[in-house]
C-alpha positions, 0 to 999 in steps of 0.5 A: 731183730723183724724176724725174730719179732715175726717169729715170734708172733707166728708161733703165738698165733700156731699155738692160739689156734691149736689152744683154741681149737682143743677149748673147742674140742674140749666144751662139746665134749663136754657139752655132750657128756653133761647131756647124756648124763644130765650133768648142770652146774652145783646151785650155790646151795650145793655149794653151801651144802658141800663145805658144810659136809667137807667141814664136818669131814674135817673137824672128825680128825680134829675131835677124834670121832674117827676112832669111834668108826664100826668096823661095818661101817668102814668096811662100807667107807672101803667099799665105795673107794673099791666101787670108785677106783674100779670105775676110775680103771674102766674110763682108765681103759676106755680112753686109753682103748687097750686093756694092758697100758699104754704103749711106750716108746723103748719100754720094750726093752729093759736096757740090760737091767735083769 
């Protein structure tokens, strides 16, 4: 019983060390990115403004105002969405360090399919 308790204690201590390490790395990375991008924590006023905007967004769908969107406005929203998606893809490529994709063990063989 004592061996089991010791094993659990050792595993918990190891997990805590790993978690603390990654928490420190994440905090340092966030600090560096935040300093470089001049990112700050939103103020209460900004949070309230975002909440009002979100409420208007939901109300647009509830009262049918979305049906009155012009083709130009829809095109602008679509263009903004494509831009955001493009930046997401570039970030993924930078994060994985490869243009093509992730290296997945066993992904080269299709297991006799085709």
